[in-house]
C-alpha positions as a LaTeX table, in Angstrom:
\begin{tabular}{lrrr}
\hline
Residue & $x$ (\AA) & $y$ (\AA) & $z$ (\AA) \\
\hline
Unk1 & $-7.19$ & 12.65 & $-23.72$ \\
Unk2 & $-7.81$ & 9.69 & $-21.41$ \\
Unk3 & $-4.15$ & 8.65 & $-21.36$ \\
Unk4 & $-2.89$ & 11.97 & $-20.05$ \\
Unk5 & $-1.32$ & 11.77 & $-16.62$ \\
Unk6 & $-3.48$ & 13.43 & $-14.00$ \\
Unk7 & $-1.86$ & 15.49 & $-11.27$ \\
Unk8 & $-2.90$ & 17.00 & $-8.01$ \\
Unk9 & $-1.18$ & 19.72 & $-6.05$ \\
Unk10 & 0.12 & 19.06 & $-2.58$ \\
Unk11 & 1.98 & 21.09 & 0.03 \\
Unk12 & 5.15 & 19.41 & 1.29 \\
Unk13 & 7.12 & 20.48 & 4.35 \\
Unk14 & 10.90 & 20.23 & 4.62 \\
Unk15 & 13.78 & 22.07 & 6.25 \\
Unk16 & 13.27 & 24.61 & 3.48 \\
Unk17 & 10.19 & 26.84 & 3.11 \\
Unk18 & 6.91 & 25.21 & 2.09 \\
Unk19 & 6.78 & 24.46 & $-1.62$ \\
Unk20 & 4.27 & 23.05 & $-4.08$ \\
Unk21 & 4.70 & 19.82 & $-5.96$ \\
Unk22 & 2.44 & 17.81 & $-8.21$ \\
Unk23 & 1.49 & 14.25 & $-7.36$ \\
Unk24 & 1.34 & 12.25 & $-10.57$ \\
Unk25 & $-1.75$ & 10.10 & $-10.92$ \\
Unk26 & $-1.13$ & 7.31 & $-13.48$ \\
Unk27 & $-3.76$ & 6.96 & $-16.23$ \\
Unk28 & $-6.72$ & 4.84 & $-15.22$ \\
Unk29 & $-7.37$ & 1.68 & $-17.17$ \\
Unk30 & $-9.68$ & 1.15 & $-20.13$ \\
Unk31 & $-11.00$ & $-2.08$ & $-21.63$ \\
Unk32 & $-8.28$ & $-3.68$ & $-23.70$ \\
Unk33 & $-5.43$ & $-2.29$ & $-21.58$ \\
Unk34 & $-2.70$ & $-4.66$ & $-20.43$ \\
Unk35 & $-1.97$ & $-5.63$ & $-16.82$ \\
Unk36 & 1.34 & $-7.30$ & $-15.98$ \\
Unk37 & 1.66 & $-9.81$ & $-13.13$ \\
Unk38 & 5.06 & $-10.02$ & $-11.51$ \\
Unk39 & 6.60 & $-11.38$ & $-8.29$ \\
Unk40 & 9.37 & $-9.02$ & $-7.15$ \\
Unk41 & 9.58 & $-10.55$ & $-3.68$ \\
Unk42 & 8.52 & $-14.00$ & $-2.45$ \\
Unk43 & 7.84 & $-17.15$ & $-4.47$ \\
Unk44 & 4.32 & $-17.80$ & $-5.75$ \\
Unk45 & 3.21 & $-20.92$ & $-7.66$ \\
Unk46 & 1.71 & $-20.16$ & $-11.07$ \\
Unk47 & $-1.56$ & $-21.92$ & $-10.26$ \\
Unk48 & $-2.14$ & $-19.51$ & $-7.37$ \\
Unk49 & $-2.52$ & $-16.70$ & $-9.90$ \\
Unk50 & $-4.88$ & $-18.44$ & $-12.32$ \\
Unk51 & $-8.07$ & $-17.12$ & $-10.68$ \\
Unk52 & $-6.63$ & $-13.60$ & $-10.81$ \\
Unk53 & $-5.68$ & $-13.93$ & $-14.48$ \\
Unk54 & $-9.19$ & $-15.12$ & $-15.34$ \\
Unk55 & $-10.80$ & $-12.28$ & $-13.38$ \\
Unk56 & $-8.64$ & $-9.60$ & $-15.02$ \\
Unk57 & $-9.54$ & $-10.95$ & $-18.43$ \\
Unk58 & $-13.22$ & $-10.95$ & $-17.51$ \\
Unk59 & $-12.80$ & $-7.30$ & $-16.48$ \\
Unk60 & $-11.73$ & $-6.62$ & $-20.08$ \\
Unk61 & $-7.96$ & $-6.45$ & $-19.65$ \\
Unk62 & $-5.16$ & $-8.27$ & $-21.40$ \\
Unk63 & $-2.71$ & $-10.00$ & $-19.06$ \\
Unk64 & 1.05 & $-10.41$ & $-19.41$ \\
Unk65 & 2.77 & $-12.89$ & $-17.08$ \\
Unk66 & 6.24 & $-12.13$ & $-15.79$ \\
Unk67 & 8.99 & $-14.74$ & $-15.70$ \\
Unk68 & 9.03 & $-14.61$ & $-11.89$ \\
Unk69 & 5.51 & $-16.00$ & $-11.48$ \\
Unk70 & 6.05 & $-19.68$ & $-10.72$ \\
Unk71 & 9.81 & $-19.22$ & $-10.59$ \\
Unk72 & 11.63 & $-20.09$ & $-7.36$ \\
Unk73 & 15.04 & $-19.41$ & $-5.87$ \\
Unk74 & 14.83 & $-20.62$ & $-2.26$ \\
Unk75 & 12.34 & $-18.24$ & $-0.56$ \\
Unk76 & 12.28 & $-15.80$ & $-3.46$ \\
Unk77 & 10.60 & $-15.70$ & $-6.88$ \\
Unk78 & 14.04 & $-15.83$ & $-8.47$ \\
Unk79 & 17.44 & $-14.39$ & $-7.79$ \\
Unk80 & 17.75 & $-10.66$ & $-7.12$ \\
Unk81 & 18.90 & $-10.25$ & $-10.73$ \\
Unk82 & 15.94 & $-12.19$ & $-12.11$ \\
Unk83 & 13.38 & $-10.34$ & $-10.02$ \\
Unk84 & 14.94 & $-6.98$ & $-10.84$ \\
Unk85 & 14.96 & $-7.74$ & $-14.58$ \\
Unk86 & 11.34 & $-8.94$ & $-14.57$ \\
Unk87 & 10.03 & $-5.87$ & $-12.77$ \\
Unk88 & 12.25 & $-3.55$ & $-14.83$ \\
Unk89 & 10.91 & $-5.02$ & $-18.07$ \\
Unk90 & 7.33 & $-4.32$ & $-17.02$ \\
Unk91 & 8.16 & $-0.81$ & $-15.83$ \\
Unk92 & 9.78 & $-0.07$ & $-19.20$ \\
Unk93 & 7.03 & $-1.61$ & $-21.37$ \\
Unk94 & 4.76 & 1.19 & $-22.61$ \\
Unk95 & 2.01 & $-1.31$ & $-23.45$ \\
Unk96 & 1.64 & $-2.40$ & $-19.82$ \\
Unk97 & $-0.65$ & 0.05 & $-18.01$ \\
Unk98 & $-0.62$ & $-1.52$ & $-14.53$ \\
Unk99 & 1.62 & $-3.95$ & $-12.65$ \\
Unk100 & $-0.03$ & $-6.30$ & $-10.17$ \\
Unk101 & 2.24 & $-8.11$ & $-7.74$ \\
Unk102 & 1.51 & $-11.77$ & $-7.16$ \\
Unk103 & 2.39 & $-11.66$ & $-3.47$ \\
Unk104 & 4.60 & $-9.90$ & $-0.96$ \\
Unk105 & 6.84 & $-11.76$ & 1.47 \\
Unk106 & 10.34 & $-10.29$ & 1.38 \\
Unk107 & 12.78 & $-9.15$ & $-1.27$ \\
Unk108 & 11.70 & $-5.75$ & $-2.60$ \\
Unk109 & 14.25 & $-3.82$ & $-0.57$ \\
Unk110 & 17.02 & $-6.02$ & $-2.02$ \\
Unk111 & 16.38 & $-4.63$ & $-5.52$ \\
Unk112 & 14.72 & $-1.20$ & $-5.07$ \\
Unk113 & 17.95 & 0.80 & $-5.41$ \\
Unk114 & 18.86 & $-0.92$ & $-8.69$ \\
Unk115 & 15.58 & $-0.12$ & $-10.45$ \\
Unk116 & 15.78 & 2.45 & $-13.25$ \\
Unk117 & 12.63 & 4.54 & $-13.10$ \\
Unk118 & 13.43 & 6.72 & $-16.14$ \\
Unk119 & 10.80 & 5.14 & $-18.42$ \\
Unk120 & 8.29 & 4.87 & $-15.57$ \\
Unk121 & 8.68 & 8.59 & $-14.83$ \\
Unk122 & 7.76 & 9.42 & $-18.43$ \\
Unk123 & 4.91 & 6.89 & $-18.54$ \\
Unk124 & 3.67 & 6.15 & $-14.99$ \\
Unk125 & 1.47 & 3.13 & $-14.45$ \\
Unk126 & $-0.39$ & 1.76 & $-11.46$ \\
Unk127 & 1.77 & $-0.37$ & $-9.17$ \\
Unk128 & $-0.44$ & $-2.69$ & $-7.12$ \\
Unk129 & 0.20 & $-4.72$ & $-3.98$ \\
Unk130 & 0.75 & $-4.57$ & $-0.23$ \\
Unk131 & 2.91 & $-6.09$ & 2.52 \\
Unk132 & 6.51 & $-6.13$ & 1.19 \\
Unk133 & 5.32 & $-4.05$ & $-1.79$ \\
Unk134 & 5.09 & $-1.17$ & 0.72 \\
Unk135 & 8.75 & $-0.65$ & $-0.22$ \\
Unk136 & 7.77 & 0.10 & $-3.81$ \\
Unk137 & 4.81 & 2.30 & $-2.85$ \\
Unk138 & 6.92 & 4.34 & $-0.45$ \\
Unk139 & 9.78 & 4.71 & $-2.90$ \\
Unk140 & 7.76 & 5.96 & $-5.89$ \\
Unk141 & 5.87 & 8.35 & $-3.64$ \\
Unk142 & 8.98 & 9.72 & $-1.91$ \\
Unk143 & 11.30 & 9.83 & $-4.90$ \\
Unk144 & 8.96 & 10.22 & $-7.89$ \\
Unk145 & 5.89 & 11.95 & $-6.41$ \\
Unk146 & 3.74 & 9.27 & $-8.02$ \\
Unk147 & 0.59 & 7.60 & $-6.71$ \\
Unk148 & 0.22 & 3.82 & $-6.45$ \\
Unk149 & $-2.31$ & 1.26 & $-5.22$ \\
Unk150 & $-2.07$ & $-0.50$ & $-1.86$ \\
Unk151 & $-4.53$ & $-3.25$ & $-2.68$ \\
Unk152 & $-5.22$ & $-7.00$ & $-2.91$ \\
Unk153 & $-2.66$ & $-9.00$ & $-4.88$ \\
Unk154 & $-3.03$ & $-11.96$ & $-7.23$ \\
Unk155 & $-3.38$ & $-14.60$ & $-4.52$ \\
Unk156 & $-6.41$ & $-12.75$ & $-3.02$ \\
Unk157 & $-8.57$ & $-13.86$ & $-5.98$ \\
Unk158 & $-8.47$ & $-17.54$ & $-4.97$ \\
Unk159 & $-11.15$ & $-19.61$ & $-3.22$ \\
Unk160 & $-14.03$ & $-17.89$ & $-4.96$ \\
Unk161 & $-13.10$ & $-14.42$ & $-3.67$ \\
Unk162 & $-12.77$ & $-12.69$ & $-7.05$ \\
Unk163 & $-16.07$ & $-10.84$ & $-6.56$ \\
Unk164 & $-15.85$ & $-9.85$ & $-2.90$ \\
Unk165 & $-16.13$ & $-6.15$ & $-2.04$ \\
Unk166 & $-12.40$ & $-5.76$ & $-1.51$ \\
Unk167 & $-11.46$ & $-7.16$ & $-4.92$ \\
Unk168 & $-14.23$ & $-4.99$ & $-6.35$ \\
Unk169 & $-12.60$ & $-1.96$ & $-4.70$ \\
Unk170 & $-9.45$ & $-2.73$ & $-6.71$ \\
Unk171 & $-11.49$ & $-3.07$ & $-9.90$ \\
Unk172 & $-13.17$ & 0.27 & $-9.22$ \\
Unk173 & $-9.88$ & 1.99 & $-8.38$ \\
Unk174 & $-8.24$ & 0.84 & $-11.62$ \\
Unk175 & $-11.13$ & 2.31 & $-13.61$ \\
Unk176 & $-10.85$ & 5.66 & $-11.81$ \\
Unk177 & $-13.78$ & 5.29 & $-9.44$ \\
Unk178 & $-13.85$ & 7.42 & $-6.28$ \\
Unk179 & $-13.31$ & 5.44 & $-3.09$ \\
Unk180 & $-15.87$ & 5.92 & $-0.33$ \\
Unk181 & $-15.39$ & 3.44 & 2.53 \\
Unk182 & $-17.16$ & 2.94 & 5.84 \\
Unk183 & $-16.45$ & 0.89 & 8.94 \\
Unk184 & $-17.93$ & 0.43 & 12.38 \\
Unk185 & $-16.79$ & 2.60 & 15.31 \\
Unk186 & $-14.22$ & 1.13 & 17.68 \\
Unk187 & $-13.89$ & 1.81 & 21.43 \\
Unk188 & $-10.30$ & 3.03 & 20.96 \\
Unk189 & $-11.12$ & 5.50 & 18.17 \\
Unk190 & $-10.26$ & 9.17 & 18.60 \\
Unk191 & $-12.89$ & 11.37 & 16.99 \\
Unk192 & $-12.18$ & 14.08 & 14.47 \\
Unk193 & $-11.92$ & 14.93 & 10.80 \\
Unk194 & $-8.75$ & 15.01 & 8.73 \\
Unk195 & $-7.78$ & 15.72 & 5.13 \\
Unk196 & $-4.45$ & 14.68 & 3.67 \\
Unk197 & $-2.55$ & 12.51 & 1.26 \\
Unk198 & $-2.68$ & 8.80 & 2.08 \\
Unk199 & 0.63 & 7.18 & 3.00 \\
Unk200 & 1.64 & 4.04 & 4.83 \\
Unk201 & 1.24 & 0.30 & 4.55 \\
Unk202 & 2.91 & $-2.51$ & 6.44 \\
Unk203 & 4.29 & $-1.36$ & 9.80 \\
Unk204 & 7.30 & $-3.70$ & 9.70 \\
Unk205 & 8.28 & $-2.36$ & 6.29 \\
Unk206 & 7.78 & 1.28 & 7.22 \\
Unk207 & 10.03 & 0.81 & 10.26 \\
Unk208 & 12.52 & $-1.04$ & 8.03 \\
Unk209 & 12.62 & 1.94 & 5.63 \\
Unk210 & 13.39 & 4.58 & 8.26 \\
Unk211 & 16.62 & 6.35 & 7.33 \\
Unk212 & 16.52 & 5.16 & 3.72 \\
Unk213 & 15.74 & 6.98 & 0.48 \\
Unk214 & 12.35 & 5.24 & 0.45 \\
Unk215 & 11.10 & 6.47 & 3.83 \\
Unk216 & 8.10 & 8.77 & 3.39 \\
Unk217 & 7.51 & 12.14 & 5.00 \\
Unk218 & 4.30 & 11.93 & 7.01 \\
Unk219 & 3.69 & 15.48 & 8.20 \\
Unk220 & 0.10 & 16.54 & 7.41 \\
Unk221 & $-0.60$ & 13.12 & 5.90 \\
Unk222 & $-3.10$ & 10.38 & 6.77 \\
Unk223 & $-0.96$ & 7.42 & 7.79 \\
Unk224 & $-2.33$ & 3.89 & 7.65 \\
Unk225 & $-0.72$ & 0.84 & 9.28 \\
Unk226 & $-1.29$ & $-2.92$ & 9.25 \\
Unk227 & 0.77 & $-6.03$ & 10.00 \\
Unk228 & 0.71 & $-9.78$ & 10.43 \\
Unk229 & 2.52 & $-12.44$ & 12.42 \\
Unk230 & 4.45 & $-10.14$ & 14.76 \\
Unk231 & 5.07 & $-10.33$ & 18.49 \\
Unk232 & 3.32 & $-7.69$ & 20.58 \\
Unk233 & 6.62 & $-6.37$ & 21.94 \\
Unk234 & 7.88 & $-5.93$ & 18.38 \\
Unk235 & 4.79 & $-3.93$ & 17.41 \\
Unk236 & 5.59 & $-1.64$ & 20.34 \\
Unk237 & 9.22 & $-1.40$ & 19.25 \\
Unk238 & 8.26 & $-0.51$ & 15.68 \\
Unk239 & 5.81 & 2.13 & 16.87 \\
Unk240 & 8.62 & 3.56 & 18.98 \\
Unk241 & 10.80 & 3.58 & 15.87 \\
Unk242 & 8.21 & 5.60 & 13.95 \\
Unk243 & 7.81 & 7.93 & 16.92 \\
Unk244 & 11.54 & 8.49 & 17.44 \\
Unk245 & 12.11 & 9.05 & 13.72 \\
Unk246 & 9.45 & 11.79 & 13.67 \\
Unk247 & 6.98 & 9.89 & 11.50 \\
Unk248 & 4.18 & 10.25 & 14.05 \\
Unk249 & 4.62 & 14.01 & 14.46 \\
Unk250 & 1.92 & 16.30 & 13.10 \\
Unk251 & $-0.07$ & 13.62 & 11.33 \\
Unk252 & $-3.37$ & 14.73 & 9.83 \\
Unk253 & $-4.88$ & 11.38 & 10.80 \\
Unk254 & $-4.03$ & 7.78 & 11.63 \\
Unk255 & $-5.72$ & 4.62 & 10.37 \\
Unk256 & $-5.00$ & 1.34 & 12.15 \\
Unk257 & $-5.90$ & $-1.63$ & 10.01 \\
Unk258 & $-5.73$ & $-5.32$ & 10.79 \\
Unk259 & $-3.02$ & $-6.67$ & 13.06 \\
Unk260 & $-3.52$ & $-10.39$ & 12.62 \\
Unk261 & $-1.84$ & $-13.59$ & 13.78 \\
Unk262 & $-0.19$ & $-11.60$ & 16.56 \\
Unk263 & 1.94 & $-13.53$ & 19.05 \\
Unk264 & 2.98 & $-12.97$ & 22.65 \\
Unk265 & 6.14 & $-14.01$ & 24.42 \\
Unk266 & 6.43 & $-16.72$ & 27.09 \\
Unk267 & 6.48 & $-13.94$ & 29.66 \\
Unk268 & 3.43 & $-11.91$ & 28.52 \\
Unk269 & 4.03 & $-8.37$ & 27.32 \\
Unk270 & 1.15 & $-7.18$ & 29.48 \\
Unk271 & $-1.20$ & $-5.62$ & 26.93 \\
Unk272 & $-2.97$ & $-6.67$ & 23.73 \\
Unk273 & $-1.73$ & $-5.30$ & 20.43 \\
Unk274 & $-4.42$ & $-2.64$ & 19.92 \\
Unk275 & $-3.90$ & $-1.31$ & 23.45 \\
Unk276 & $-0.19$ & $-1.04$ & 22.70 \\
Unk277 & $-0.87$ & 0.92 & 19.51 \\
Unk278 & $-3.42$ & 3.10 & 21.30 \\
Unk279 & $-0.82$ & 4.02 & 23.93 \\
Unk280 & 1.12 & 5.72 & 21.11 \\
Unk281 & $-1.88$ & 6.99 & 19.14 \\
Unk282 & $-3.51$ & 8.85 & 22.03 \\
Unk283 & $-0.59$ & 11.28 & 22.14 \\
Unk284 & $-0.93$ & 12.40 & 18.52 \\
Unk285 & $-3.67$ & 15.05 & 18.64 \\
Unk286 & $-5.36$ & 13.81 & 15.46 \\
Unk287 & $-8.31$ & 11.57 & 14.58 \\
Unk288 & $-7.51$ & 7.87 & 14.86 \\
Unk289 & $-9.49$ & 4.96 & 13.44 \\
Unk290 & $-8.98$ & 1.39 & 14.68 \\
Unk291 & $-9.89$ & $-1.84$ & 12.90 \\
Unk292 & $-10.19$ & $-0.32$ & 9.43 \\
Unk293 & $-10.50$ & $-2.97$ & 6.67 \\
Unk294 & $-6.94$ & $-2.90$ & 5.36 \\
Unk295 & $-4.97$ & $-6.00$ & 6.28 \\
Unk296 & $-3.31$ & $-9.26$ & 5.30 \\
Unk297 & $-6.73$ & $-10.90$ & 5.49 \\
Unk298 & $-9.63$ & $-10.73$ & 3.03 \\
Unk299 & $-10.69$ & $-7.37$ & 4.48 \\
Unk300 & $-8.36$ & $-5.20$ & 2.43 \\
Unk301 & $-9.75$ & $-2.16$ & 0.63 \\
Unk302 & $-7.76$ & $-0.57$ & $-2.18$ \\
Unk303 & $-6.09$ & 2.67 & $-1.04$ \\
Unk304 & $-4.30$ & 5.06 & $-3.39$ \\
Unk305 & $-0.99$ & 6.01 & $-1.83$ \\
Unk306 & $-0.24$ & 9.68 & $-2.50$ \\
Unk307 & $-3.86$ & 10.60 & $-3.22$ \\
Unk308 & $-5.84$ & 12.93 & $-0.96$ \\
Unk309 & $-8.59$ & 11.52 & 1.29 \\
Unk310 & $-10.93$ & 12.82 & 3.96 \\
Unk311 & $-11.11$ & 10.74 & 7.15 \\
Unk312 & $-14.11$ & 11.35 & 9.42 \\
Unk313 & $-14.15$ & 9.51 & 12.75 \\
Unk314 & $-17.37$ & 9.93 & 14.74 \\
Unk315 & $-19.16$ & 8.07 & 17.50 \\
Unk316 & $-21.55$ & 6.40 & 15.05 \\
Unk317 & $-19.25$ & 5.46 & 12.18 \\
Unk318 & $-16.00$ & 6.00 & 10.34 \\
Unk319 & $-15.90$ & 7.07 & 6.72 \\
Unk320 & $-12.96$ & 7.53 & 4.41 \\
Unk321 & $-13.54$ & 9.30 & 1.11 \\
Unk322 & $-11.16$ & 9.98 & $-1.73$ \\
Unk323 & $-10.91$ & 13.61 & $-2.82$ \\
Unk324 & $-11.17$ & 14.10 & $-6.57$ \\
\hline
\end{tabular}
């Protein structure tokens, strides 16, 4: 039946011998299914989600709006209790087949340890978002062995962008389409071919999660990174954090997405941000792709965290294909 949960086998490494687990793939969506929109982190005005709501309905889905959309408590879309309750309600509701986050910002790590995933474990659904939502992606992958969608959020549908190729990649992913992405070669790329489960997201968040129950194991995985609004020295520091924590050891591959709105200090750091990242990447002995379209900007392809991909980095092009 279409609603059955798909699984794929994966080999995980730990201090113990290698063992097999199954990655749970939530059911893909059908016409008439319900998508919930929630804001578990930063505040988002209701009107900023109207284009998204209209697009989802045009795609054939019903839409349920959470109480946190349009709600505000200082920076956040409600108090910790309100945001936790709103997300929990959607996780527990069997009629909601996917949860799309309105925006990121900050706040997910304040509530992640209070979420009860019992109902979600029995009836997984697609969790969609990026930036601060990296906390949620990492947690359900690490703790529940469940795939999720690092993809455009509700505010990406504004300004006539509801039909761009990146929003379309989300639409295709929700329906179960196989991702097959291409991008231009970059001078800093390191050639090679890699196969592995996709993990990663926002660099600041991944560094923030180190040492927590939500930090992912990256050995033999394809790791992707992106960030926005950081100082160059802080990018270097966060890359050092990943390196020292072991997250850069024995990667299958590395994808560097957009690093936008980057700042430098009054006394210049001495290198641009991609050169800083390359100084760490060149030591990894795996294929590395720079400037892949995953970012805080419009260029943000949907990537299924926990799902296996093949990354091929050559002189002429880069392609990334989902393995079915």
